[in-house]
MIVO-641248 format. One line per field, with one value per residue (C-alpha): residue in three letters; residue number from 1; x, z, y. Coordinates in steps of 0.05 Angstrom, whole numbers. Layout:
<rs>
res: ALA:...
n: NUM:...
xx: X:...
zz: Z:...
yy: Y:...
</rs>
This chain:
<rs>
res: UNK:UNK:UNK:UNK:UNK:UNK:UNK:UNK:UNK:UNK:UNK:UNK:UNK:UNK:UNK:UNK:UNK:UNK:UNK:UNK:UNK:UNK:UNK:UNK:UNK:UNK:UNK:UNK:UNK:UNK:UNK:UNK:UNK:UNK:UNK:UNK:UNK:UNK:UNK:UNK:UNK:UNK:UNK:UNK:UNK:UNK:UNK:UNK:UNK:UNK:UNK:UNK:UNK:UNK:UNK:UNK:UNK:UNK:UNK:UNK:UNK:UNK:UNK:UNK:UNK:UNK:UNK:UNK:UNK:UNK:UNK:UNK:UNK:UNK:UNK:UNK:UNK:UNK:UNK:UNK:UNK:UNK:UNK:UNK:UNK:UNK:UNK:UNK:UNK:UNK:UNK:UNK:UNK:UNK:UNK:UNK:UNK:UNK:UNK:UNK:UNK:UNK:UNK:UNK:UNK:UNK:UNK:UNK:UNK:UNK:UNK:UNK:UNK:UNK:UNK:UNK:UNK:UNK:UNK:UNK:UNK:UNK:UNK:UNK:UNK:UNK:UNK:UNK:UNK:UNK:UNK:UNK:UNK:UNK:UNK:UNK:UNK:UNK:UNK:UNK:UNK:UNK:UNK:UNK:UNK:UNK:UNK:UNK:UNK:UNK:UNK:UNK:UNK:UNK:UNK:UNK:UNK:UNK:UNK:UNK:UNK:UNK:UNK:UNK:UNK:UNK:UNK:UNK:UNK:UNK:UNK:UNK:UNK:UNK:UNK:UNK:UNK:UNK:UNK:UNK:UNK:UNK:UNK:UNK:UNK:UNK:UNK:UNK:UNK:UNK:UNK:UNK:UNK:UNK:UNK:UNK:UNK:UNK:UNK:UNK:UNK:UNK:UNK:UNK:UNK:UNK:UNK:UNK:UNK:UNK:UNK:UNK:UNK:UNK:UNK:UNK:UNK:UNK:UNK:UNK:UNK:UNK:UNK:UNK:UNK:UNK:UNK:UNK:UNK:UNK:UNK:UNK:UNK:UNK:UNK:UNK:UNK:UNK:UNK:UNK:UNK:UNK:UNK:UNK:UNK:UNK:UNK:UNK:UNK:UNK:UNK:UNK:UNK:UNK:UNK:UNK:UNK:UNK:UNK:UNK:UNK:UNK:UNK:UNK:UNK:UNK:UNK:UNK:UNK:UNK:UNK:UNK:UNK:UNK:UNK:UNK:UNK:UNK:UNK:UNK:UNK:UNK:UNK:UNK:UNK:UNK:UNK:UNK:UNK:UNK:UNK:UNK:UNK:UNK:UNK:UNK:UNK:UNK:UNK:UNK:UNK:UNK:UNK:UNK:UNK:UNK:UNK:UNK:UNK:UNK:UNK:UNK:UNK:UNK:UNK:UNK:UNK:UNK:UNK:UNK:UNK:UNK:UNK:UNK:UNK:UNK:UNK:UNK:UNK:UNK:UNK:UNK:UNK:UNK:UNK:UNK:UNK:UNK:UNK:UNK:UNK:UNK:UNK:UNK:UNK:UNK:UNK:UNK:UNK:UNK:UNK:UNK:UNK:UNK:UNK:UNK:UNK:UNK:UNK:UNK:UNK:UNK:UNK:UNK:UNK:UNK:UNK:UNK:UNK:UNK:UNK:UNK:UNK:UNK:UNK:UNK:UNK:UNK:UNK:UNK:UNK:UNK:UNK:UNK:UNK:UNK:UNK:UNK:UNK:UNK:UNK:UNK:UNK:UNK:UNK:UNK:UNK:UNK:UNK:UNK:UNK:UNK:UNK:UNK:UNK:UNK:UNK:UNK:UNK:UNK:UNK:UNK:UNK:UNK:UNK:UNK:UNK:UNK:UNK:UNK:UNK:UNK:UNK:UNK:UNK:UNK:UNK:UNK:UNK:UNK:UNK:UNK:UNK:UNK:UNK:UNK:UNK:UNK:UNK:UNK:UNK:UNK:UNK:UNK:UNK:UNK:UNK:UNK:UNK:UNK:UNK:UNK:UNK:UNK:UNK:UNK:UNK:UNK:UNK:UNK:UNK:UNK:UNK:UNK:UNK:UNK:UNK:UNK:UNK:UNK:UNK:UNK:UNK:UNK:UNK:UNK:UNK:UNK:UNK:UNK:UNK:UNK:UNK:UNK:UNK:UNK:UNK:UNK:UNK:UNK:UNK:UNK:UNK:UNK:UNK:UNK:UNK:UNK:UNK:UNK:UNK:UNK:UNK:UNK:UNK:UNK:UNK:UNK:UNK:UNK:UNK:UNK:UNK:UNK:UNK:UNK:UNK:UNK:UNK:UNK:UNK:UNK:UNK:UNK:UNK:UNK:UNK:UNK:UNK:UNK:UNK:UNK:UNK:UNK:UNK:UNK:UNK:UNK:UNK:UNK:UNK:UNK:UNK:UNK:UNK:UNK:UNK:UNK:UNK:UNK:UNK:UNK:UNK:UNK:UNK:UNK:UNK:UNK:UNK:UNK:UNK:UNK:UNK:UNK:UNK:UNK:UNK:UNK:UNK:UNK:UNK:UNK:UNK:UNK:UNK:UNK:UNK:UNK:UNK:UNK:UNK:UNK:UNK:UNK:UNK:UNK:UNK:UNK:UNK:UNK:UNK:UNK:UNK:UNK:UNK:UNK:UNK:UNK:UNK:UNK:UNK:UNK:UNK:UNK:UNK:UNK:UNK:UNK:UNK:UNK:UNK:UNK:UNK:UNK:UNK:UNK:UNK:UNK:UNK:UNK:UNK:UNK:UNK:UNK:UNK:UNK:UNK:UNK:UNK:UNK:UNK:UNK:UNK:UNK:UNK:UNK:UNK:UNK:UNK:UNK:UNK:UNK:UNK:UNK:UNK:UNK:UNK
n: 1:2:3:4:5:6:7:8:9:10:11:12:13:14:15:16:17:18:19:20:21:22:23:24:25:26:27:28:29:30:31:32:33:34:35:36:37:38:39:40:41:42:43:44:45:46:47:48:49:50:51:52:53:54:55:56:57:58:59:60:61:62:63:64:65:66:67:68:69:70:71:72:73:74:75:76:77:78:79:80:81:82:83:84:85:86:87:88:89:90:91:92:93:94:95:96:97:98:99:100:101:102:103:104:105:106:107:108:109:110:111:112:113:114:115:116:117:118:119:120:121:122:123:124:125:126:127:128:129:130:131:132:133:134:135:136:137:138:139:140:141:142:143:144:145:146:147:148:149:150:151:152:153:154:155:156:157:158:159:160:161:162:163:164:165:166:167:168:169:170:171:172:173:174:175:176:177:178:179:180:181:182:183:184:185:186:187:188:189:190:191:192:193:194:195:196:197:198:199:200:201:202:203:204:205:206:207:208:209:210:211:212:213:214:215:216:217:218:219:220:221:222:223:224:225:226:227:228:229:230:231:232:233:234:235:236:237:238:239:240:241:242:243:244:245:246:247:248:249:250:251:252:253:254:255:256:257:258:259:260:261:262:263:264:265:266:267:268:269:270:271:272:273:274:275:276:277:278:279:280:281:282:283:284:285:286:287:288:289:290:291:292:293:294:295:296:297:298:299:300:301:302:303:304:305:306:307:308:309:310:311:312:313:314:315:316:317:318:319:320:321:322:323:324:325:326:327:328:329:330:331:332:333:334:335:336:337:338:339:340:341:342:343:344:345:346:347:348:349:350:351:352:353:354:355:356:357:358:359:360:361:362:363:364:365:366:367:368:369:370:371:372:373:374:375:376:377:378:379:380:381:382:383:384:385:386:387:388:389:390:391:392:393:394:395:396:397:398:399:400:401:402:403:404:405:406:407:408:409:410:411:412:413:414:415:416:417:418:419:420:421:422:423:424:425:426:427:428:429:430:431:432:433:434:435:436:437:438:439:440:441:442:443:444:445:446:447:448:449:450:451:452:453:454:455:456:457:458:459:460:461:462:463:464:465:466:467:468:469:470:471:472:473:474:475:476:477:478:479:480:481:482:483:484:485:486:487:488:489:490:491:492:493:494:495:496:497:498:499:500:501:502:503:504:505:506:507:508:509:510:511:512:513:514:515:516:517:518:519:520:521:522:523:524:525:526:527:528:529:530:531:532:533:534:535:536:537:538:539:540:541:542:543:544:545:546:547:548:549:550:551:552:553:554:555:556:557:558:559:560:561:562:563:564:565:566:567:568:569:570:571:572:573:574:575:576:577:578:579:580:581:582:583:584:585:586:587:588:589:590:591:592:593:594:595:596:597:598:599:600:601:602:603:604:605:606:607:608:609:610:611:612:613:614:615:616:617:618:619:620:621:622:623:624:625:626:627:628:629:630:631:632:633:634:635:636:637:638:639:640:641:642:643:644:645:646:647
xx: -610:-567:-554:-501:-517:-527:-506:-436:-389:-377:-428:-478:-526:-591:-574:-614:-605:-590:-644:-670:-677:-738:-739:-680:-619:-622:-568:-552:-545:-500:-455:-451:-434:-377:-351:-349:-305:-302:-296:-345:-328:-290:-257:-323:-347:-392:-463:-477:-420:-449:-518:-492:-453:-509:-560:-516:-511:-586:-595:-546:-565:-641:-679:-740:-788:-864:-906:-980:-1007:-1048:-1097:-1110:-1092:-1049:-987:-919:-850:-794:-720:-690:-636:-689:-727:-666:-617:-617:-625:-553:-528:-583:-564:-492:-513:-557:-498:-452:-504:-507:-433:-422:-464:-468:-469:-465:-421:-399:-330:-298:-238:-173:-195:-255:-320:-297:-341:-320:-375:-361:-389:-371:-381:-367:-356:-408:-370:-321:-259:-213:-214:-167:-192:-184:-192:-210:-203:-246:-217:-221:-292:-354:-389:-344:-343:-405:-370:-328:-380:-375:-303:-324:-372:-316:-271:-325:-340:-266:-272:-248:-279:-285:-285:-290:-292:-293:-233:-248:-282:-298:-368:-431:-467:-527:-504:-496:-428:-399:-350:-346:-286:-239:-201:-128:-102:-68:-39:-25:-99:-112:-56:-84:-155:-129:-103:-169:-204:-156:-173:-247:-235:-195:-251:-307:-278:-217:-182:-121:-88:-101:-89:-103:-127:-137:-150:-120:-127:-142:-78:-35:-70:-61:14:19:-22:20:84:60:23:57:-9:-18:7:4:-17:-49:-41:-79:-67:-22:28:94:109:52:100:130:62:36:99:160:211:187:119:52:3:-55:-108:-100:-109:-169:-201:-189:-218:-281:-288:-291:-367:-364:-327:-255:-277:-324:-278:-208:-179:-143:-73:-93:-134:-71:-29:-79:-85:-9:-3:-55:-26:46:74:109:123:179:128:80:134:150:76:72:133:101:44:90:97:167:185:170:203:248:186:155:220:229:158:173:103:93:69:34:33:-10:-3:-9:40:-1:-23:-49:-54:6:58:94:166:151:117:179:224:183:177:252:263:221:262:203:167:139:106:94:45:45:-13:-36:-81:-92:-115:-160:-174:-147:-177:-237:-287:-274:-279:-348:-385:-386:-355:-395:-384:-396:-331:-288:-227:-199:-125:-107:-157:-145:-72:-88:-133:-80:-31:-79:-93:-19:0:-63:-85:-18:-41:14:-17:45:53:115:148:127:183:181:161:108:100:44:73:34:-15:8:-64:-102:-169:-229:-279:-343:-407:-473:-521:-579:-547:-487:-445:-377:-381:-310:-286:-249:-253:-195:-194:-123:-95:-31:33:63:137:166:232:266:276:264:339:337:281:329:383:415:409:412:431:400:431:385:400:388:357:283:279:214:172:201:227:298:326:341:406:434:505:562:603:546:551:528:582:601:552:494:519:523:451:390:315:262:187:136:118:54:7:-17:-9:-38:19:-18:-8:-82:-151:-178:-157:-171:-217:-162:-126:-191:-201:-129:-143:-204:-165:-174:-110:-111:-89:-49:-43:29:17:-30:23:35:110:105:93:133:196:201:254:243:283:284:238:263:284:297:369:383:345:294:225:172:196:239:256:234:229:237:250:259:281:327:330:382:369:401:349:348:288:269:235:264:227:207:168:194:141:171:129:155:110:107:93:63:73:12:38:-12:18:8:41:97:111:120:144:141:197:193:257:264:318:337:378:348:390:437:441:420:428:376:369:307:275:211:161:177:149:145:130:146:155:138:188:177:150:189:204:186:205:161:176:125:108:37:-9:-77:-50:3:18:68:123:121:105:57:88:158:211:241:304:331:404:460:527:591:607:537:503:429:408:353:373:325:323:318:297
zz: -341:-403:-443:-493:-556:-532:-599:-592:-568:-493:-484:-426:-437:-403:-337:-329:-254:-204:-171:-113:-44:-6:42:32:76:146:179:226:168:128:189:203:130:130:197:173:113:47:63:86:99:49:16:-12:-17:39:12:51:15:-52:-32:-9:-73:-119:-79:-86:-161:-167:-125:-168:-237:-230:-233:-188:-159:-165:-106:-88:-18:-1:41:0:-69:-80:-122:-108:-136:-88:-103:-110:-59:-6:-23:-20:30:102:109:122:63:18:35:16:-50:-65:-48:-95:-150:-143:-159:-208:-262:-255:-318:-341:-400:-443:-465:-525:-503:-541:-579:-624:-590:-518:-480:-412:-362:-331:-285:-283:-241:-282:-246:-264:-240:-281:-297:-314:-260:-247:-260:-220:-259:-216:-247:-205:-162:-178:-157:-196:-178:-214:-204:-158:-99:-85:-104:-38:-53:-120:-82:-35:-94:-131:-67:-65:-135:-180:-243:-230:-281:-254:-297:-293:-326:-385:-372:-299:-273:-268:-335:-338:-287:-316:-283:-322:-378:-440:-466:-432:-368:-386:-314:-319:-386:-446:-464:-396:-404:-472:-443:-391:-446:-483:-419:-416:-489:-471:-409:-447:-498:-447:-387:-413:-346:-326:-295:-291:-232:-225:-159:-153:-101:-109:-183:-199:-165:-208:-271:-248:-242:-309:-346:-315:-337:-409:-414:-392:-388:-318:-269:-205:-178:-114:-108:-49:-27:-87:-119:-152:-181:-200:-210:-140:-110:-135:-135:-91:-56:-103:-69:-103:-68:-85:-38:-65:-137:-121:-84:-142:-193:-151:-156:-232:-241:-283:-300:-322:-391:-399:-369:-397:-466:-483:-466:-397:-385:-400:-352:-296:-307:-307:-243:-207:-234:-213:-284:-333:-277:-314:-366:-311:-279:-346:-357:-288:-300:-362:-316:-261:-250:-226:-298:-322:-267:-319:-354:-290:-270:-338:-332:-261:-238:-163:-133:-67:-41:15:38:100:139:137:64:39:-36:-50:5:29:7:-67:-58:-21:-79:-128:-82:-71:-146:-156:-168:-164:-108:-69:-5:27:83:117:162:209:175:108:38:36:111:126:69:52:100:73:1:10:57:106:175:225:276:249:245:248:202:162:158:101:54:83:65:-3:-18:9:-41:-98:-73:-71:-138:-178:-146:-122:-50:0:52:83:32:5:72:82:93:44:95:149:186:234:290:298:354:392:395:460:461:506:506:465:503:475:480:497:551:572:565:530:457:457:411:425:398:389:436:422:352:339:337:270:255:196:161:104:66:75:81:146:179:203:248:272:268:321:306:344:341:341:391:384:452:448:448:470:440:479:443:425:444:406:436:420:393:384:324:275:273:319:362:367:422:374:319:306:323:284:299:259:246:205:143:105:164:182:252:292:266:207:177:184:193:128:70:85:145:196:177:176:248:264:235:281:344:345:323:319:384:380:436:426:468:414:360:348:356:319:256:272:307:350:382:436:469:543:565:531:564:531:504:534:599:582:551:548:486:494:419:366:303:243:174:140:182:151:166:150:161:138:116:96:81:66:4:-54:-34:30:54:108:130:181:231:281:342:401:461:525:595:588:524:479:420:363:296:276:206:166:99:64:26:-17:-29:-89:-116:-48:-44:12:75:48:76:37:67:50:68:57:78:117:104:132:199:248:314:387:428:500:555:589:525:485:411:381:313:288:225:197:127:109:107:73:37:-3:-50:-11:-33:27:22:77:133:106:154:150:190:209:228:242:216:240:171:161:228:228:251:253:237:268:242:297:299
yy: 825:835:772:755:716:645:617:646:590:598:654:648:591:573:540:476:476:421:379:421:393:419:453:500:502:530:571:514:465:511:520:446:431:481:456:384:400:365:292:238:165:122:182:207:279:301:303:367:403:381:405:472:485:463:504:566:553:548:611:651:626:621:686:680:630:640:618:619:630:568:608:671:646:707:697:727:726:709:713:644:660:676:612:566:597:621:696:715:674:699:771:758:727:788:834:796:796:871:875:817:784:707:665:592:574:515:535:501:461:453:392:385:367:380:430:453:468:536:589:662:724:786:852:904:965:1006:966:937:884:825:754:691:626:565:495:449:394:319:304:283:349:399:474:482:450:512:563:599:617:648:692:714:730:769:807:826:856:799:771:696:640:570:508:432:400:356:289:300:294:253:247:293:344:414:419:360:372:328:290:242:258:273:270:338:321:365:371:400:452:471:474:523:568:562:585:644:662:661:704:756:761:765:801:840:831:871:810:735:689:615:585:510:458:388:369:441:463:419:442:514:505:469:522:577:542:538:605:668:706:675:728:686:617:594:518:487:415:411:365:378:309:263:205:206:223:156:114:127:83:27:31:42:88:42:69:139:117:74:132:179:131:128:204:214:206:144:79:77:55:114:167:153:142:78:104:127:64:24:66:59:-16:-24:15:-27:-92:-72:-77:-31:18:53:74:95:138:172:185:217:260:290:313:340:415:397:378:448:489:521:549:574:606:638:667:690:668:682:617:601:529:502:430:385:343:279:286:219:235:280:268:329:312:315:383:407:385:426:486:487:487:550:612:661:698:640:618:549:539:471:453:399:348:316:333:395:393:463:503:458:489:559:536:506:553:610:600:560:616:687:725:663:667:609:626:580:615:684:679:650:710:758:728:742:813:828:799:816:881:907:913:924:877:846:791:827:814:742:691:633:581:578:512:495:452:388:383:444:468:469:432:421:364:371:356:334:394:348:304:345:282:283:261:235:290:355:425:472:532:557:547:508:547:569:581:618:609:646:580:506:495:534:494:440:470:405:330:277:205:147:78:18:-37:-111:-124:-136:-212:-242:-187:-129:-67:-49:18:81:108:177:168:217:232:221:144:88:57:-16:-34:-20:-68:-142:-159:-186:-181:-218:-213:-250:-209:-197:-184:-114:-87:-29:14:43:112:129:98:127:171:244:231:216:280:319:299:320:389:394:376:300:265:189:156:92:41:18:-44:-70:-68:-142:-153:-219:-178:-115:-93:-31:12:65:120:133:189:252:317:383:382:451:437:491:489:435:398:337:343:393:352:398:370:302:242:190:116:63:-11:-76:-127:-200:-244:-315:-286:-245:-183:-147:-87:-41:9:57:97:148:155:203:157:184:156:111:79:115:151:199:193:241:215:151:126:58:24:-39:-77:-123:-169:-197:-260:-302:-301:-248:-177:-115:-46:7:81:123:188:192:248:317:338:395:363:377:313:334:324:258:225:173:169:102:73:17:-23:-71:-96:-78:-17:-8:54:17:-40:-82:-129:-175:-249:-270:-311:-306:-280:-210:-199:-130:-125:-76:-101:-69:-39:-8:4:16:86:137:209:259:331:383:456
</rs>
């Protein structure tokens, strides 16, 4: 195998390898790993996904394995792929190696002493070839986690250069990069340009695209904004504004930050410089938040839309409705500000659930297609290879409608008994639109009533003329704040949404929502407005809620949840959004209006729409004072209402 001078900065170096697990992976294991997706419990990376990625890295970057037959004593040399991988996967690895040369690099970053761990697949056939650069996501395992996707890209004819952003990774792993994590700051943008410099020198590509997942998607957008050599971007489970992703409606997204800090590969003190340590400490302590917001805006692709638009960089976004790290509304704001060829896919689920399985491994069922990644690859093929593959005719928006898939129960193969889970047999419906502004075709206003004394629910009444009428005003309803209820956004970061993607959305029992610590309003059973079809309401867009609040404390939390309630009082969540209210004068009214997260959801005919407001959720830092009283009202001058977007 030809080798470049290993003393040249960034040239291929000896790959020290990852600790091998014996025996190698089986076909069944590889399929189960891919089917599970990226996430395990407590917002950790699935160990199987890590093992698969590291095993693929060992198979690609190690030459051969010598073995001795214990019976005959004869020695033989076996390809590492055959020794570590199931036959089908080993054959694909051999095929890719016949087309592209794998190599391990330590690329010099943009600041002295920083070395970026990187992996490349360089096409061997006559060129030039386009290049896809893949900054790794925010995990302690770096670039190997998505190695399967690099094989797919190389098989499609791309040079591939994947790298771990500075500072991320477990010390001692060959995939770990040195330096301090800059959290998508200016050092990361400059590192991206340094990686491009390296790629131009080593691969001489005829076009450069960036594809990133999560953290890597934000870095991809930021590099493209600041470096016009990037011809296109694919941003998966992405963000547009880091500030509003972490702090919006005066509410800190604490669980997301705590989960991310646990995924760096080390302690805060060892992974971040003093400035970023101070920002993270201020965020968690609920202080100096104006400074935190300004810090986040400097790291927001939204802040550099003028640069992206000047460059004309075609940009592909993929996100989820129930995203727990980078909520969908801030992504929509950035997407709507792009004046370039663009596409937004919105899927059922949570962070990385749709595309994750196809990033980490082959399909569990041969021939199965992962649409989120198929469309991402098609975007690259069109904008880097010039293929006329239909992308040129894509509408800007494609929304998957929540829970419109058909499922069947999964049975245990040993006992034949139901496992309690479902599998999807017919995919959920998708709808396209030429622009986000055309997703919502009408709105319906519901007035909130004051009946509901004794723990029963108030009513949501459709009203004419766009404003609630007198009969829905002049009331007050109270609850005791600071105690969580069954009305939570999700059971766990990423995992609840991963189950949604697989056909198993969280089921709520609305009877268990403690009305001492929450207030609720419900419609009558809904029927299709036009008398046709099976949907009582087709929710499409961003709901808006106005409430008047007073408290016995100077602050209050209003956490709103919209639920689709079936005839048996079980429910599934449509959307939610928290709001913290500060500066209250006890026993004086304050009126607040806020937007919930966007949704595409069909409420079946016969079901009811329920609005639940409580004051606590494990995802967020709340402003409620435990056992104080929060009172919701609807004065004549500013009636409380829910505005529902309809398609």
